[in-house]
C-alpha positions as CSV (number, residue, x, y, z in Angstrom):
1,X,-34.5,-39.5,-13.6
2,X,-31.1,-40.1,-15.1
3,X,-28.1,-39.8,-12.7
4,X,-27.0,-36.1,-12.3
5,X,-23.3,-35.7,-11.8
6,X,-21.7,-32.5,-10.7
7,X,-18.4,-31.5,-12.3
8,X,-15.9,-28.8,-11.5
9,X,-18.5,-26.0,-11.9
10,X,-22.0,-27.4,-11.6
11,X,-23.9,-29.9,-13.7
12,X,-24.2,-30.3,-17.4
13,X,-25.7,-32.9,-19.8
14,X,-27.0,-33.6,-23.2
15,X,-30.1,-31.7,-24.1
16,X,-33.2,-34.0,-24.1
17,X,-31.2,-37.0,-22.7
18,X,-29.8,-35.8,-19.4
19,X,-30.6,-32.1,-19.6
20,X,-34.4,-32.3,-19.3
21,X,-36.9,-30.1,-17.5
22,X,-37.4,-32.7,-14.9
23,X,-33.7,-32.9,-14.1
24,X,-33.4,-29.1,-14.1
25,X,-36.2,-28.9,-11.6
26,X,-34.5,-31.5,-9.4
27,X,-31.3,-29.5,-9.4
28,X,-33.2,-26.3,-8.7
29,X,-35.0,-28.1,-5.8
30,X,-31.6,-29.1,-4.3
31,X,-30.3,-25.5,-4.6
32,X,-33.5,-24.1,-2.9
33,X,-33.0,-26.6,-0.1
34,X,-29.4,-25.6,0.3
35,X,-30.4,-21.8,0.5
36,X,-33.1,-22.5,3.0
37,X,-30.8,-24.5,5.2
38,X,-27.5,-22.6,4.9
39,X,-28.2,-19.0,3.7
40,X,-30.6,-16.2,4.4
41,X,-33.4,-17.0,1.9
42,X,-34.9,-13.5,2.2
43,X,-31.9,-12.3,0.3
44,X,-33.2,-14.1,-2.7
45,X,-31.5,-15.8,-5.7
46,X,-30.4,-14.3,-9.0
47,X,-30.9,-16.4,-12.1
48,X,-29.3,-15.8,-15.6
49,X,-29.1,-17.8,-18.8
50,X,-27.0,-18.0,-22.0
51,X,-27.9,-18.3,-25.7
52,X,-28.2,-22.1,-25.8
53,X,-31.3,-24.0,-26.9
54,X,-33.9,-23.9,-24.0
55,X,-31.7,-21.9,-21.7
56,X,-34.4,-19.2,-21.2
57,X,-37.1,-21.7,-20.5
58,X,-34.9,-23.7,-18.3
59,X,-34.0,-20.6,-16.3
60,X,-37.8,-19.9,-15.9
61,X,-38.3,-23.5,-14.6
62,X,-35.4,-22.9,-12.0
63,X,-37.0,-19.6,-11.0
64,X,-40.4,-21.3,-10.5
65,X,-39.0,-24.0,-8.3
66,X,-36.9,-21.6,-6.2
67,X,-39.8,-19.1,-5.8
68,X,-42.2,-22.0,-4.9
69,X,-39.9,-22.7,-1.9
70,X,-40.5,-19.2,-0.7
71,X,-37.3,-17.6,-2.0
72,X,-37.5,-14.4,-4.0
73,X,-36.0,-14.5,-7.5
74,X,-34.5,-11.9,-9.7
75,X,-34.6,-13.4,-13.2
76,X,-32.5,-11.9,-16.1
77,X,-34.6,-10.4,-18.8
78,X,-32.0,-11.2,-21.5
79,X,-29.0,-13.5,-22.2
80,X,-26.1,-12.6,-19.8
81,X,-22.5,-13.5,-19.3
82,X,-22.0,-15.8,-16.2
83,X,-19.9,-13.1,-14.4
84,X,-22.9,-10.7,-14.7
85,X,-24.8,-13.0,-12.4
86,X,-21.9,-13.4,-10.1
87,X,-21.4,-9.6,-9.8
88,X,-25.0,-8.9,-9.1
89,X,-25.1,-11.6,-6.4
90,X,-22.3,-9.9,-4.6
91,X,-23.5,-6.3,-5.3
92,X,-27.0,-7.0,-4.2
93,X,-26.1,-9.3,-1.3
94,X,-28.2,-12.2,-2.7
95,X,-28.1,-15.6,-1.2
96,X,-26.7,-17.1,-4.4
97,X,-27.0,-17.2,-8.1
98,X,-27.9,-19.7,-10.8
99,X,-26.6,-19.6,-14.4
100,X,-28.2,-21.9,-17.0
101,X,-25.3,-22.7,-19.3
102,X,-22.9,-25.4,-20.3
103,X,-20.2,-22.8,-21.0
104,X,-17.9,-24.0,-23.8
105,X,-19.5,-27.4,-24.6
106,X,-21.0,-28.3,-28.0
107,X,-24.4,-27.0,-29.1
108,X,-26.3,-30.1,-27.8
109,X,-25.2,-29.6,-24.2
110,X,-26.7,-27.4,-21.5
111,X,-26.2,-27.2,-17.7
112,X,-26.7,-25.4,-14.4
113,X,-24.0,-23.5,-12.4
114,X,-24.5,-22.3,-8.9
115,X,-22.7,-19.1,-7.6
116,X,-22.3,-18.6,-4.0
117,X,-23.2,-15.4,-2.0
118,X,-19.7,-14.1,-2.3
119,X,-20.1,-13.8,-6.1
120,X,-18.0,-16.7,-7.4
121,X,-18.0,-20.3,-8.1
122,X,-19.4,-22.3,-5.2
123,X,-16.8,-23.9,-3.0
124,X,-16.4,-27.6,-3.0
125,X,-18.1,-27.7,0.4
126,X,-21.2,-25.8,-0.9
127,X,-21.3,-28.1,-4.0
128,X,-21.2,-31.1,-1.7
129,X,-24.2,-29.7,0.3
130,X,-26.1,-29.3,-2.9
131,X,-25.2,-32.8,-4.1
132,X,-26.5,-34.2,-0.8
133,X,-29.8,-32.4,-1.2
134,X,-30.1,-33.7,-4.7
135,X,-29.5,-37.2,-3.6
136,X,-32.2,-36.9,-1.0
137,X,-34.7,-35.7,-3.6
138,X,-35.2,-32.4,-1.9
139,X,-38.1,-30.2,-3.3
140,X,-39.0,-27.7,-0.7
141,X,-42.2,-25.7,-0.8
142,X,-43.5,-22.7,1.1
143,X,-45.4,-19.5,0.5
144,X,-44.7,-18.6,-3.1
145,X,-42.3,-15.7,-3.5
146,X,-42.1,-13.2,-6.3
147,X,-40.2,-13.6,-9.5
148,X,-39.0,-10.3,-10.9
149,X,-37.4,-9.9,-14.3
150,X,-34.5,-7.4,-14.2
151,X,-31.7,-6.1,-16.4
152,X,-28.5,-7.4,-14.9
153,X,-26.1,-6.0,-17.4
154,X,-25.8,-2.2,-16.5
155,X,-24.2,-2.6,-13.0
156,X,-21.8,-5.2,-14.3
157,X,-20.8,-3.2,-17.4
158,X,-20.2,-0.1,-15.1
159,X,-18.0,-2.2,-12.8
160,X,-15.7,-3.8,-15.4
161,X,-15.5,-0.4,-17.2
162,X,-14.1,1.2,-14.0
163,X,-11.7,-1.7,-13.4
164,X,-9.9,-1.1,-16.7
165,X,-8.5,2.2,-18.0
166,X,-10.7,2.7,-21.0
167,X,-9.6,6.2,-21.7
168,X,-6.0,4.9,-21.9
169,X,-7.1,2.2,-24.4
170,X,-8.9,4.8,-26.6
171,X,-5.8,7.1,-26.7
172,X,-3.6,4.2,-27.7
173,X,-5.7,3.9,-30.9
174,X,-5.4,0.2,-31.3
175,X,-8.0,-1.7,-33.3
176,X,-9.6,-4.8,-31.9
177,X,-11.6,-7.7,-33.3
178,X,-14.3,-8.9,-30.9
179,X,-15.7,-12.4,-31.0
180,X,-18.5,-13.7,-28.7
181,X,-18.8,-17.1,-30.5
182,X,-22.6,-16.7,-30.7
183,X,-22.6,-16.7,-26.8
184,X,-24.0,-14.6,-24.1
185,X,-21.1,-12.1,-24.2
186,X,-22.8,-10.8,-27.4
187,X,-22.9,-7.0,-27.6
188,X,-21.2,-6.4,-24.2
189,X,-17.7,-5.6,-25.3
190,X,-19.1,-3.8,-28.4
191,X,-21.1,-1.6,-26.2
192,X,-18.2,-0.7,-24.0
193,X,-16.0,0.0,-26.9
194,X,-18.7,2.1,-28.6
195,X,-19.2,4.1,-25.4
196,X,-15.5,4.9,-25.0
197,X,-14.6,5.5,-28.7
198,X,-12.4,2.4,-29.0
199,X,-11.9,1.1,-32.5
200,X,-13.2,-2.5,-33.2
201,X,-14.8,-4.9,-35.5
202,X,-17.2,-7.5,-34.1
203,X,-18.0,-11.1,-35.3
204,X,-20.4,-13.8,-34.3
205,X,-22.6,-11.5,-32.2
206,X,-25.9,-13.0,-33.4
207,X,-27.9,-15.6,-31.4
208,X,-27.5,-19.1,-33.0
209,X,-27.9,-22.0,-30.6
210,X,-26.3,-24.3,-33.1
211,X,-23.0,-22.5,-32.8
212,X,-22.5,-23.3,-36.6
213,X,-19.2,-25.0,-37.3
214,X,-17.7,-24.5,-33.9
215,X,-17.8,-25.3,-30.1
216,X,-18.0,-22.0,-28.3
217,X,-14.6,-22.6,-26.7
218,X,-11.9,-19.9,-27.3
219,X,-9.2,-22.3,-28.6
220,X,-8.0,-23.7,-31.9
221,X,-9.7,-24.6,-34.3
222,X,-12.8,-22.7,-33.2
223,X,-11.1,-19.3,-33.4
224,X,-10.2,-19.6,-37.1
225,X,-12.7,-16.9,-38.1
226,X,-11.3,-14.5,-35.6
227,X,-7.8,-15.2,-36.9
228,X,-8.9,-14.4,-40.4
229,X,-10.7,-11.2,-39.2
230,X,-7.7,-9.9,-37.3
231,X,-5.4,-10.2,-40.4
232,X,-8.0,-9.0,-43.0
233,X,-9.1,-6.0,-40.9
234,X,-5.5,-5.2,-39.8
235,X,-6.4,-5.4,-36.1
236,X,-3.7,-5.2,-33.3
237,X,-5.4,-8.1,-31.4
238,X,-8.5,-10.3,-31.4
239,X,-10.4,-10.9,-28.1
240,X,-12.7,-13.8,-27.8
241,X,-15.0,-15.1,-25.1
242,X,-16.7,-18.5,-24.7
243,X,-20.3,-19.4,-24.6
244,X,-21.1,-17.8,-21.3
245,X,-18.3,-15.2,-21.5
246,X,-16.4,-16.2,-18.4
247,X,-13.3,-17.4,-20.3
248,X,-10.8,-15.6,-22.5
249,X,-8.8,-16.4,-25.6
250,X,-6.9,-14.1,-27.9
251,X,-5.3,-13.7,-31.4
252,X,-2.2,-11.7,-32.1
253,X,-1.8,-9.1,-34.8
254,X,-0.3,-11.6,-37.2
255,X,-3.3,-14.0,-36.8
256,X,-1.6,-16.4,-34.5
257,X,-3.6,-17.8,-31.6
258,X,-2.7,-16.6,-28.1
259,X,-3.8,-19.3,-25.7
260,X,-5.1,-18.8,-22.1
261,X,-1.7,-19.5,-20.6
262,X,0.0,-16.7,-22.5
263,X,-3.0,-14.4,-21.7
264,X,-2.5,-15.3,-18.0
265,X,1.2,-14.6,-18.2
266,X,0.8,-11.2,-20.0
267,X,-1.7,-10.1,-17.4
268,X,0.3,-11.4,-14.4
269,X,3.6,-9.7,-15.6
270,X,1.7,-6.4,-16.1
271,X,0.1,-6.5,-12.7
272,X,3.5,-7.1,-11.0
273,X,5.5,-4.6,-13.1
274,X,3.0,-1.8,-13.5
275,X,0.3,-2.1,-10.9
276,X,2.3,-3.7,-8.0
277,X,-0.9,-4.8,-6.3
278,X,-0.3,-7.1,-3.3
279,X,-1.3,-10.8,-3.1
280,X,-0.3,-14.3,-4.0
281,X,-0.5,-15.9,-7.4
282,X,-2.7,-19.0,-8.0
283,X,-2.8,-21.4,-10.9
284,X,-4.5,-24.7,-11.5
285,X,-2.6,-27.9,-11.8
286,X,-2.7,-28.0,-15.6
287,X,-1.5,-24.4,-16.2
288,X,1.8,-23.2,-17.6
289,X,5.0,-23.2,-15.6
290,X,5.8,-19.7,-16.9
291,X,3.5,-18.4,-14.2
292,X,5.9,-19.9,-11.6
293,X,8.9,-18.2,-13.2
294,X,7.2,-14.8,-13.3
295,X,6.0,-15.1,-9.7
296,X,9.5,-16.1,-8.5
297,X,11.2,-13.2,-10.2
298,X,9.0,-10.8,-8.3
299,X,9.0,-12.6,-5.0
300,X,5.4,-13.6,-5.0
301,X,4.1,-16.7,-3.4
302,X,2.7,-19.2,-6.0
303,X,-0.2,-21.5,-5.0
304,X,-1.3,-24.5,-7.0
305,X,-4.8,-25.9,-6.9
306,X,-6.8,-28.8,-8.3
307,X,-8.5,-28.2,-11.6
308,X,-11.7,-26.0,-11.5
309,X,-12.1,-22.3,-10.7
310,X,-14.0,-23.2,-7.5
311,X,-10.7,-24.1,-5.9
312,X,-9.2,-20.8,-6.8
313,X,-12.3,-19.0,-5.6
314,X,-12.0,-21.0,-2.3
315,X,-8.5,-19.5,-1.8
316,X,-9.7,-16.1,-2.5
317,X,-12.0,-16.3,0.5
318,X,-9.2,-16.9,2.9
319,X,-6.1,-15.3,1.4
320,X,-5.0,-12.1,-0.4
321,X,-4.9,-13.3,-4.0
322,X,-3.6,-11.0,-6.7
323,X,-4.7,-13.2,-9.6
324,X,-5.8,-16.8,-10.2
325,X,-6.0,-18.6,-13.5
326,X,-6.8,-22.0,-15.1
327,X,-6.0,-23.7,-18.4
328,X,-9.4,-23.3,-19.9
329,X,-9.2,-19.5,-20.0
330,X,-10.7,-18.6,-16.6
331,X,-8.8,-15.8,-14.9
332,X,-10.0,-13.8,-11.8
333,X,-8.8,-11.1,-9.4
334,X,-9.1,-11.0,-5.7
335,X,-9.8,-7.3,-5.5
336,X,-12.6,-7.6,-8.1
337,X,-14.6,-10.8,-7.7
338,X,-13.6,-14.5,-6.9
339,X,-14.8,-15.4,-10.4
340,X,-13.4,-15.9,-13.8
341,X,-14.4,-13.2,-16.3
342,X,-13.8,-13.2,-20.0
343,X,-15.1,-9.7,-20.6
344,X,-13.0,-8.2,-17.8
345,X,-9.9,-10.0,-19.1
346,X,-10.5,-8.8,-22.7
347,X,-10.5,-5.2,-21.4
348,X,-7.4,-5.8,-19.3
349,X,-5.5,-7.3,-22.2
350,X,-6.3,-4.2,-24.2
351,X,-5.2,-2.2,-21.1
352,X,-1.9,-3.9,-21.1
353,X,-1.4,-3.2,-24.8
354,X,-2.2,0.5,-24.3
355,X,0.1,0.9,-21.4
356,X,3.0,-0.9,-23.0
357,X,2.3,0.6,-26.4
358,X,2.7,-2.8,-28.1
359,X,0.3,-5.1,-30.0
360,X,-0.5,-8.4,-28.3
361,X,2.0,-10.6,-30.2
362,X,4.9,-8.4,-29.2
363,X,3.9,-8.7,-25.6
364,X,3.9,-12.5,-25.8
365,X,7.2,-12.6,-27.6
366,X,8.8,-10.4,-25.0
367,X,7.7,-12.8,-22.2
368,X,8.9,-15.8,-24.2
369,X,12.4,-14.2,-24.5
370,X,12.6,-13.3,-20.8
371,X,11.1,-16.3,-19.2
372,X,11.8,-19.0,-21.8
373,X,9.8,-20.5,-24.6
374,X,6.6,-22.2,-23.3
375,X,4.3,-24.0,-25.7
376,X,1.1,-25.9,-24.8
377,X,-1.3,-28.4,-26.3
378,X,-4.3,-30.5,-25.2
379,X,-6.1,-33.5,-26.6
380,X,-9.6,-34.6,-25.5
381,X,-9.7,-38.4,-25.9
382,X,-13.2,-39.8,-26.1
383,X,-12.7,-43.3,-24.7
384,X,-14.5,-45.9,-22.6
385,X,-14.6,-45.6,-18.8
386,X,-12.6,-48.9,-18.7
387,X,-9.8,-47.4,-20.8
388,X,-9.9,-44.2,-18.8
389,X,-9.4,-46.2,-15.6
390,X,-6.7,-48.3,-17.1
391,X,-4.7,-45.4,-18.3
392,X,-4.8,-43.6,-15.0
393,X,-3.8,-46.8,-13.1
394,X,-0.9,-47.4,-15.5
395,X,0.2,-43.7,-15.2
396,X,0.2,-43.9,-11.4
397,X,2.1,-47.2,-11.3
398,X,5.6,-46.8,-9.9
399,X,6.8,-49.2,-12.5
400,X,5.9,-46.7,-15.3
401,X,9.2,-44.9,-15.5
402,X,9.2,-43.9,-19.2
403,X,6.9,-42.3,-21.7
404,X,8.0,-43.3,-25.1
405,X,11.7,-42.1,-25.5
406,X,11.6,-39.9,-22.4
407,X,12.4,-40.8,-18.9
408,X,9.9,-39.7,-16.2
409,X,11.8,-37.5,-13.8
410,X,9.0,-37.3,-11.3
411,X,5.2,-37.7,-11.0
412,X,2.6,-35.5,-9.3
413,X,-1.0,-36.6,-8.7
414,X,-2.9,-33.6,-7.3
415,X,-5.6,-33.9,-9.9
416,X,-4.8,-36.7,-12.4
417,X,-1.3,-38.0,-13.0
418,X,1.4,-35.6,-14.3
419,X,4.8,-36.7,-15.6
420,X,7.8,-34.4,-15.7
421,X,9.9,-35.6,-18.6
422,X,13.6,-35.6,-19.4
423,X,13.0,-33.7,-22.6
424,X,15.1,-30.9,-24.3
425,X,14.5,-27.5,-22.8
426,X,16.3,-25.6,-25.6
427,X,18.0,-23.1,-23.4
428,X,15.8,-21.8,-20.6
429,X,12.6,-23.2,-22.1
430,X,9.7,-24.9,-20.4
431,X,10.2,-28.0,-18.3
432,X,8.4,-30.6,-20.3
433,X,5.4,-32.2,-18.7
434,X,2.3,-34.3,-19.6
435,X,-0.8,-34.6,-17.5
436,X,-3.4,-37.4,-17.8
437,X,-6.8,-36.5,-16.3
438,X,-10.0,-38.5,-16.6
439,X,-13.3,-36.6,-16.7
440,X,-15.6,-37.4,-13.8
441,X,-18.8,-36.6,-15.9
442,X,-17.9,-37.8,-19.4
443,X,-16.3,-40.7,-21.2
444,X,-13.2,-38.7,-21.9
445,X,-9.6,-38.3,-20.8
446,X,-7.7,-35.2,-21.4
447,X,-4.0,-35.2,-22.2
448,X,-2.3,-31.8,-21.5
449,X,1.3,-31.1,-22.5
450,X,3.8,-28.2,-22.0
451,X,7.3,-28.1,-23.6
452,X,9.9,-25.8,-25.1
453,X,8.8,-26.1,-28.8
454,X,5.5,-26.7,-30.6
455,X,7.1,-29.8,-32.3
456,X,8.0,-31.3,-28.9
457,X,4.5,-30.6,-27.6
458,X,3.0,-32.4,-30.6
459,X,5.4,-35.3,-30.2
460,X,4.6,-35.8,-26.5
461,X,0.8,-35.5,-27.2
462,X,1.2,-38.3,-29.8
463,X,3.1,-40.4,-27.4
464,X,0.7,-39.7,-24.6
465,X,-2.3,-40.7,-26.7
466,X,-0.6,-44.0,-27.6
467,X,0.0,-44.6,-23.9
468,X,-3.7,-44.0,-23.1
469,X,-5.1,-46.2,-25.9
470,X,-2.7,-49.1,-25.5
471,X,-5.1,-50.5,-22.8
């Protein structure tokens, strides 16, 4: 058995190399052991899967291992978004949920996520329990329990449809482009829009495990077809979800990409101005500083977490949280579910547009004027473990006081190493920063940058990559 490493939201690996049926069964055995020791196993486990190669068969293998341990299983009868599993776990009071997916990764990856009984990403403590069980080779057995195939979608669709004001969206008469990137969100937004008479066009709804030409991640360049569709079909916005539909991305009416940071900011501002719901605001360490400025204006406490939605979900267990978001497009709401949800956020972005009577690009431009210009970029650098380690050590070294032409004003090391740079702000624009973060599961280091202009973002990314590769 190859070594199984858990990342920020479960385990993922290369199909046929790391992601094998033997390894899937080992992970399922560890989950079963955790449920038997720490939860009420009679409540059962809910299992779903995405559109990737072998996802349905891997989900069946997980179900067989968990049922063999004496734990009843509800197995999805079709591809489902990850938040569909999470919602049903909470609604039905299950002991937990398993989703076979590797989310936004390329076609040749797959993985397993575990969802806790509260209906969200398992906390770091829960993941540690499961890792310990995996390390001990746990494979419990008992009197075999039943595996029942069920349709998980109707209850979830009803819940998200009630959370957004779909009648208001219909009356606004905006037209949307909907893109599921060949993922398990296929048909979900389309069905909701059909039911409520909302105008839309849909792309990439068919099942194709090769995700032709793209990674199913709602960022550039993978959203190019959506950008073209928005312009060609004269849509007021494009709404895109990732491979398992728990992340959101968007396209403005002019075809420009609206990244997850701007989606987060639009939604937060709307919640504070229009809804006035109570609660703190949470953002991950690699997320835009515009969130801080919006929260400060309205007197809301801002909490920062390490990278991974499980840390945001953890806070939602113990505090009243209005909204929590991360760089990768995961945004969730304390009063709905401690889980990121691309479908729900697509509906809520449409809701904001309808209430403000503006297409998406105008909403973004308004925030940029009020809170300053914020632009963002990311580079995934596929490098050796040795170079990863060297880059992080050099970044953390107190003697590293400059990055290229820019002085480092201060450093933060909550999750990776972040430099705040003495770079132009162009009025009240973003405080420039760059974050270096090494992947714990892949030979990769990510370089994240925010600054006041797109040109400055690109320049800092270039400088950051040179810093990493200099060894």
